[in-house]
PLY file of the C-alpha trace (Angstrom):
ply
format ascii 1.0
element vertex 457
property float x
property float y
property float z
element edge 456
property int vertex1
property int vertex2
end_header
76.32 128.40 46.89
77.97 127.49 43.58
77.70 123.79 44.51
73.98 124.16 45.25
73.49 125.99 41.95
75.23 123.17 40.08
73.06 120.60 41.83
69.89 122.52 40.98
70.95 122.80 37.34
71.73 119.11 37.19
68.37 118.09 38.65
66.54 120.52 36.33
68.34 119.07 33.32
67.43 115.54 34.39
63.79 116.48 34.85
63.77 117.98 31.34
65.29 114.84 29.88
68.48 116.65 28.85
70.75 113.98 30.30
70.85 110.54 28.73
71.33 108.71 32.01
71.33 109.37 35.75
74.79 107.80 35.67
76.18 110.76 33.71
77.70 112.20 36.88
79.31 115.57 37.48
80.93 117.46 40.35
77.55 118.37 41.86
76.55 114.72 42.23
76.67 112.57 45.31
76.92 108.83 44.70
75.85 106.51 47.52
76.81 102.85 47.04
74.97 100.39 49.28
76.68 97.00 49.46
75.31 93.94 51.28
78.81 92.54 51.92
82.42 93.62 51.42
83.36 92.94 47.74
79.87 93.69 46.38
80.88 97.34 46.01
83.49 96.31 43.42
81.67 93.38 41.83
78.57 95.46 41.19
79.92 98.95 40.61
83.70 99.22 40.84
83.72 101.01 37.50
81.02 103.46 38.55
82.87 104.34 41.75
85.94 105.26 39.71
83.83 107.10 37.14
82.21 109.19 39.87
85.53 110.03 41.50
87.00 111.05 38.14
83.99 113.35 37.56
84.53 115.06 40.92
81.40 113.60 42.49
81.26 112.75 46.19
81.22 108.99 46.84
80.19 107.13 49.97
80.04 103.34 50.37
77.87 101.69 53.04
78.22 98.00 53.95
75.14 96.36 55.46
77.13 93.46 56.95
80.76 92.64 57.66
80.48 89.50 55.50
81.37 87.36 58.48
79.28 84.34 57.46
79.85 84.20 53.72
81.88 81.02 53.64
79.29 79.07 55.63
76.00 80.62 54.55
74.56 77.95 52.25
75.57 75.04 54.47
73.23 76.08 57.28
70.25 74.98 55.21
71.42 71.37 55.22
73.18 71.14 58.58
74.06 73.39 61.47
77.83 73.80 61.31
79.73 74.12 64.54
81.59 77.39 64.08
82.92 79.33 67.07
81.24 82.75 67.28
84.57 84.42 68.03
86.03 82.96 64.83
83.11 84.35 62.83
83.58 87.82 64.33
87.30 87.67 63.54
86.34 86.89 59.95
84.14 89.99 59.97
86.98 92.19 61.18
89.28 90.72 58.56
86.77 91.44 55.80
86.37 94.97 57.14
90.10 95.52 56.74
90.05 93.97 53.27
87.28 96.38 52.24
89.34 99.34 53.47
92.35 98.17 51.45
90.20 97.56 48.37
88.67 101.03 48.63
92.09 102.66 48.70
92.98 100.76 45.51
90.18 102.55 43.64
90.77 105.95 45.25
88.46 105.93 48.28
89.78 106.79 51.72
88.52 104.92 54.81
86.47 107.90 55.98
84.24 107.40 52.90
83.19 103.96 54.15
80.43 103.12 56.64
80.03 99.65 58.16
76.66 98.88 59.76
77.44 95.41 61.10
74.09 93.65 60.69
74.17 89.84 60.47
75.50 88.26 57.31
72.94 85.76 56.07
70.36 87.17 58.50
69.05 90.47 57.17
66.28 88.94 55.08
65.00 87.11 58.18
65.03 90.50 59.94
63.05 91.98 57.03
60.37 89.30 57.23
60.02 88.64 60.96
61.80 91.02 63.36
59.92 94.31 63.63
58.12 96.10 66.45
57.62 93.96 69.51
59.22 90.87 67.97
62.54 89.88 69.59
65.76 90.80 67.75
67.14 88.27 65.32
69.85 85.97 66.68
72.68 85.32 64.22
73.09 81.66 63.31
76.86 82.00 63.40
77.90 84.78 65.78
74.92 84.11 68.11
74.70 87.89 68.54
71.39 89.77 68.67
72.98 93.19 68.20
75.87 94.68 66.21
79.00 93.19 67.86
81.65 95.34 66.17
83.16 98.31 67.98
84.14 99.98 64.67
80.62 99.81 63.25
78.50 102.93 62.76
76.31 102.04 65.74
77.72 99.25 67.96
75.03 97.48 69.94
72.23 98.30 67.49
69.63 95.51 67.86
69.06 93.15 64.97
65.59 94.54 64.20
64.01 95.85 61.05
63.44 99.36 62.34
67.11 99.68 63.33
68.34 98.85 59.83
65.71 101.18 58.40
66.66 103.99 60.80
70.36 103.66 59.92
69.73 103.79 56.18
67.26 106.67 56.52
69.73 108.69 58.60
72.56 108.07 56.13
70.45 109.03 53.12
69.28 112.23 54.81
72.84 113.13 55.82
74.45 112.33 52.47
71.64 113.73 50.26
72.69 111.50 47.34
71.65 112.27 43.79
72.20 108.62 42.80
72.03 105.44 44.88
73.45 102.13 43.64
72.06 99.17 45.58
71.68 95.40 45.27
68.93 94.05 43.01
65.42 92.80 43.90
65.95 89.77 41.61
69.23 88.81 43.30
69.19 85.26 44.66
71.19 86.15 47.77
68.81 87.00 50.65
70.99 89.81 52.06
71.02 91.45 48.63
67.23 91.36 48.39
66.90 92.67 51.93
69.13 95.69 51.37
67.13 96.68 48.29
63.87 96.42 50.26
65.07 98.41 53.26
66.37 101.06 50.87
63.06 101.31 49.03
61.18 101.80 52.29
63.68 104.43 53.44
63.14 106.34 50.19
59.34 106.17 50.48
59.68 108.54 53.44
61.19 111.26 51.24
59.08 113.67 49.15
59.15 112.45 45.51
61.08 115.54 44.38
63.86 114.73 46.87
64.30 111.07 46.00
67.58 110.22 44.28
67.83 108.04 41.21
67.88 104.42 42.41
69.78 101.97 40.22
70.22 98.38 41.43
73.09 96.12 40.38
72.79 92.34 40.08
75.32 89.89 41.53
73.76 86.48 42.30
71.76 84.85 39.51
71.94 81.21 38.36
74.59 80.48 35.73
75.39 84.15 35.25
77.61 85.83 34.22
79.17 83.57 31.61
81.86 82.72 30.89
83.47 82.73 34.31
86.92 84.15 34.88
88.84 87.15 33.59
87.32 88.27 30.28
87.40 92.01 30.69
87.08 92.73 26.97
83.63 91.09 26.84
80.38 92.99 27.45
78.29 92.18 30.51
74.79 91.25 29.32
71.85 90.72 31.69
70.54 87.21 32.37
68.16 86.19 29.59
65.06 85.93 31.86
65.60 89.53 33.01
66.71 91.08 29.72
63.28 92.49 28.85
61.89 92.75 32.37
64.28 95.40 33.69
65.16 98.84 32.35
68.90 98.33 32.12
71.49 101.12 32.08
74.85 100.14 30.60
77.94 102.14 31.52
81.28 101.65 29.80
84.28 100.75 31.96
87.63 101.80 30.41
90.54 99.31 30.46
92.43 101.27 33.13
89.41 101.20 35.45
88.99 97.46 34.88
92.61 96.92 35.83
92.17 98.94 39.05
89.04 96.97 39.91
90.94 93.73 39.47
93.72 95.00 41.73
91.15 96.11 44.32
89.39 92.74 44.23
92.73 91.18 45.08
92.53 92.97 48.43
89.45 90.86 49.24
91.75 87.91 49.83
89.30 85.76 51.77
86.85 85.84 48.88
89.38 85.58 46.06
90.79 82.49 47.73
87.77 80.40 46.81
85.74 82.37 44.24
88.22 84.35 42.13
86.78 83.19 38.80
83.30 84.22 39.87
84.32 87.66 41.14
86.53 88.44 38.14
83.73 87.50 35.72
82.00 90.78 36.65
84.93 92.93 35.53
83.82 93.55 31.97
83.71 96.28 29.34
80.54 97.64 30.93
78.48 97.53 34.13
74.72 97.01 34.39
72.19 98.88 36.52
68.42 98.79 36.42
65.18 98.03 38.20
61.72 96.68 37.60
59.14 99.43 37.11
56.69 99.98 39.94
53.27 98.74 38.83
50.20 100.95 39.34
46.99 99.11 40.18
43.90 101.07 39.17
40.25 100.67 40.09
38.26 97.56 40.91
39.10 94.61 38.66
41.98 96.33 36.86
44.75 93.74 36.43
48.44 94.51 35.97
50.43 92.00 33.93
53.55 90.86 35.79
54.42 88.04 33.43
58.02 86.90 33.40
59.41 84.22 31.08
58.34 80.74 32.19
60.32 77.62 31.46
63.73 79.26 31.81
63.98 78.73 35.57
66.85 76.44 36.48
67.80 74.92 39.84
70.65 76.58 41.75
74.05 75.01 41.24
74.36 74.17 44.95
71.52 71.63 44.92
72.19 67.89 44.93
70.73 65.70 42.19
67.97 64.53 44.55
67.09 68.14 45.42
67.18 69.20 41.78
64.67 66.47 40.93
62.15 68.19 43.24
62.83 71.73 42.03
59.73 73.86 41.42
60.20 77.23 39.74
57.91 80.16 40.49
57.00 83.17 38.32
54.62 86.11 38.55
51.59 86.26 36.23
49.47 89.23 37.29
48.17 91.40 40.13
44.77 93.02 40.56
42.48 94.58 43.16
39.04 93.01 43.46
36.38 93.74 46.10
38.86 95.15 48.60
41.36 92.33 48.11
44.72 92.14 46.42
44.91 89.14 44.07
48.36 87.84 43.10
48.59 85.18 40.37
51.65 82.98 40.03
52.82 80.20 37.74
54.63 77.03 38.84
57.08 75.23 36.57
55.55 71.93 37.74
52.95 70.84 40.31
54.08 71.00 43.93
55.76 67.89 45.24
54.95 66.43 48.61
57.80 68.17 50.45
57.85 71.44 48.48
56.20 74.58 49.85
55.41 78.00 48.43
55.51 81.22 50.46
54.05 84.48 49.15
55.11 87.71 50.91
52.82 90.76 50.95
53.98 93.84 52.93
51.99 97.06 53.01
53.26 100.64 53.30
51.56 103.97 53.84
52.96 107.42 54.55
50.99 108.13 57.72
52.03 104.99 59.62
55.45 103.68 60.53
56.56 100.75 58.42
57.44 98.81 61.57
53.76 98.93 62.59
52.41 97.80 59.21
51.37 94.15 58.70
53.93 91.92 57.00
52.04 88.93 55.71
53.41 85.59 54.61
51.09 83.02 53.03
52.51 79.50 53.21
51.19 76.80 50.88
51.86 73.09 50.72
50.16 70.35 48.75
47.13 70.56 51.06
48.08 73.10 53.74
47.54 76.87 53.79
48.68 79.10 56.66
48.94 82.88 57.05
51.34 84.78 59.30
52.05 88.39 60.20
55.77 88.08 60.84
55.62 84.93 63.00
52.08 85.45 64.35
49.48 83.03 62.95
46.45 84.79 61.45
42.96 83.42 60.72
42.91 81.30 57.58
40.36 83.63 55.96
42.89 86.46 55.90
44.11 85.00 52.62
42.37 82.65 50.22
44.11 80.48 47.66
42.83 79.15 44.34
44.88 76.19 43.19
45.35 74.70 39.77
47.99 72.18 38.71
50.57 74.81 37.80
48.96 78.04 38.95
48.21 79.65 42.29
46.05 82.72 42.96
46.53 84.28 46.40
43.90 86.79 47.53
44.61 88.97 50.59
42.31 91.48 52.28
43.65 95.03 51.97
42.33 95.64 55.47
44.60 92.88 56.77
47.49 94.71 55.06
46.70 97.97 56.88
44.88 99.57 53.90
48.24 100.34 52.26
49.15 102.93 49.65
51.55 100.43 48.10
52.60 96.84 48.67
55.89 95.00 48.26
55.40 91.43 47.07
57.50 88.35 46.41
57.37 84.59 46.64
59.62 81.57 46.94
59.61 77.79 46.79
61.53 75.67 49.26
62.24 72.05 50.11
61.99 71.93 53.90
64.34 74.84 54.81
66.28 74.63 51.54
65.50 77.49 49.11
64.65 76.43 45.57
63.42 79.46 43.63
62.63 83.10 44.40
60.43 85.57 42.54
61.78 89.11 42.24
60.31 91.61 44.67
57.93 94.04 43.00
56.31 97.27 44.20
52.59 97.68 43.47
51.16 101.19 43.78
47.60 101.27 45.15
47.29 105.07 45.02
46.25 106.03 48.53
45.14 102.59 49.66
41.62 102.98 48.22
40.87 99.87 46.19
38.29 101.68 44.04
40.38 104.75 43.22
41.74 104.74 39.70
45.43 105.40 39.22
46.13 108.86 37.78
0 1
1 2
2 3
3 4
4 5
5 6
6 7
7 8
8 9
9 10
10 11
11 12
12 13
13 14
14 15
15 16
16 17
17 18
18 19
19 20
20 21
21 22
22 23
23 24
24 25
25 26
26 27
27 28
28 29
29 30
30 31
31 32
32 33
33 34
34 35
35 36
36 37
37 38
38 39
39 40
40 41
41 42
42 43
43 44
44 45
45 46
46 47
47 48
48 49
49 50
50 51
51 52
52 53
53 54
54 55
55 56
56 57
57 58
58 59
59 60
60 61
61 62
62 63
63 64
64 65
65 66
66 67
67 68
68 69
69 70
70 71
71 72
72 73
73 74
74 75
75 76
76 77
77 78
78 79
79 80
80 81
81 82
82 83
83 84
84 85
85 86
86 87
87 88
88 89
89 90
90 91
91 92
92 93
93 94
94 95
95 96
96 97
97 98
98 99
99 100
100 101
101 102
102 103
103 104
104 105
105 106
106 107
107 108
108 109
109 110
110 111
111 112
112 113
113 114
114 115
115 116
116 117
117 118
118 119
119 120
120 121
121 122
122 123
123 124
124 125
125 126
126 127
127 128
128 129
129 130
130 131
131 132
132 133
133 134
134 135
135 136
136 137
137 138
138 139
139 140
140 141
141 142
142 143
143 144
144 145
145 146
146 147
147 148
148 149
149 150
150 151
151 152
152 153
153 154
154 155
155 156
156 157
157 158
158 159
159 160
160 161
161 162
162 163
163 164
164 165
165 166
166 167
167 168
168 169
169 170
170 171
171 172
172 173
173 174
174 175
175 176
176 177
177 178
178 179
179 180
180 181
181 182
182 183
183 184
184 185
185 186
186 187
187 188
188 189
189 190
190 191
191 192
192 193
193 194
194 195
195 196
196 197
197 198
198 199
199 200
200 201
201 202
202 203
203 204
204 205
205 206
206 207
207 208
208 209
209 210
210 211
211 212
212 213
213 214
214 215
215 216
216 217
217 218
218 219
219 220
220 221
221 222
222 223
223 224
224 225
225 226
226 227
227 228
228 229
229 230
230 231
231 232
232 233
233 234
234 235
235 236
236 237
237 238
238 239
239 240
240 241
241 242
242 243
243 244
244 245
245 246
246 247
247 248
248 249
249 250
250 251
251 252
252 253
253 254
254 255
255 256
256 257
257 258
258 259
259 260
260 261
261 262
262 263
263 264
264 265
265 266
266 267
267 268
268 269
269 270
270 271
271 272
272 273
273 274
274 275
275 276
276 277
277 278
278 279
279 280
280 281
281 282
282 283
283 284
284 285
285 286
286 287
287 288
288 289
289 290
290 291
291 292
292 293
293 294
294 295
295 296
296 297
297 298
298 299
299 300
300 301
301 302
302 303
303 304
304 305
305 306
306 307
307 308
308 309
309 310
310 311
311 312
312 313
313 314
314 315
315 316
316 317
317 318
318 319
319 320
320 321
321 322
322 323
323 324
324 325
325 326
326 327
327 328
328 329
329 330
330 331
331 332
332 333
333 334
334 335
335 336
336 337
337 338
338 339
339 340
340 341
341 342
342 343
343 344
344 345
345 346
346 347
347 348
348 349
349 350
350 351
351 352
352 353
353 354
354 355
355 356
356 357
357 358
358 359
359 360
360 361
361 362
362 363
363 364
364 365
365 366
366 367
367 368
368 369
369 370
370 371
371 372
372 373
373 374
374 375
375 376
376 377
377 378
378 379
379 380
380 381
381 382
382 383
383 384
384 385
385 386
386 387
387 388
388 389
389 390
390 391
391 392
392 393
393 394
394 395
395 396
396 397
397 398
398 399
399 400
400 401
401 402
402 403
403 404
404 405
405 406
406 407
407 408
408 409
409 410
410 411
411 412
412 413
413 414
414 415
415 416
416 417
417 418
418 419
419 420
420 421
421 422
422 423
423 424
424 425
425 426
426 427
427 428
428 429
429 430
430 431
431 432
432 433
433 434
434 435
435 436
436 437
437 438
438 439
439 440
440 441
441 442
442 443
443 444
444 445
445 446
446 447
447 448
448 449
449 450
450 451
451 452
452 453
453 454
454 455
455 456
């Protein structure tokens, strides 16, 4: 009873604005850390884990994948490497054991860890195209279509969107966290984006008063953080393009906690072997957490500015010179509802080249219908081609209309085709054949009950 009273007092104080930050944790708090891969829990929030433990808060860490494909992930875009599935699974088990050792180094026992075992480098594909009656995703590397690890939370769980969503929903309901730390919607790693999105949908199912504070952490962003390597006395500042777009929370990390995080990262030997400078560059005098605000769309014709800085987009480091020469950056401009249609305006850093395509994702959600059953639209655009899909099902071309200008694209989608949603999750990307070039951060647009003519309160 005393613990419940403390929790009630804490939540009341937060609602009244008495606490400066949701990261000011106490013994009544429950911190849930959601990590796409082993090592992300330390890179993104090793300091916060230690801070929570020192405050007497309960801490649980959940790993979406075993990280079994990390060393090969980017190469699959250019060629299909011949990697024995058994070797990939052995890598997953090794990374599982490394995560257990790393957790102990910061004070977490193995029973505070949960491993889900979904496919490394495959969860974003599950998010976009493997729901409902679609077949489960087949891993590019393990060739599995279901969780292959006996020590996972649910061995044999199919690689489908509703299974990931069910697992996260069950964990959140069981743990009743007051704060969730999760990967960021602007992260350039597809598994990181996917985990954020599945988490958001899981939280939509909770009454607003029961939703924990959600604070994403960023890991993968071009040429960030800088400088690379061990510079633990330096502050960690957000990437310049995101500095004013996200409501950042900064939490101090004392020197002793930084030292423990470095020791714990050493337990992730497979990753430190080839990316030590990158991993250690996150161990700084502070950690960063924050999210984009959800954007309310009001009545007919009411536009919501989504403008992000243009001209700062740079090609990923992994691209060749020839690929960099065809790079096209993509940025949001605005969103509006007009005549029963959602209109999304984007800006291109340069006109589309012959081989470059744009995809715009628009997923609807409403409380009275399962998310698995809701349409998940993808509008694909080339120099002359436009195609619309619901997952991998082609839809009539009129489902979405596109207005093209040299460096601007307006995509208009019928709200009826989206299932008359209460809110939509939107993003976009450019690609060269199957090679990703640029990705727009995922944003949540509130439509207030799915009625396009109802003004936002």
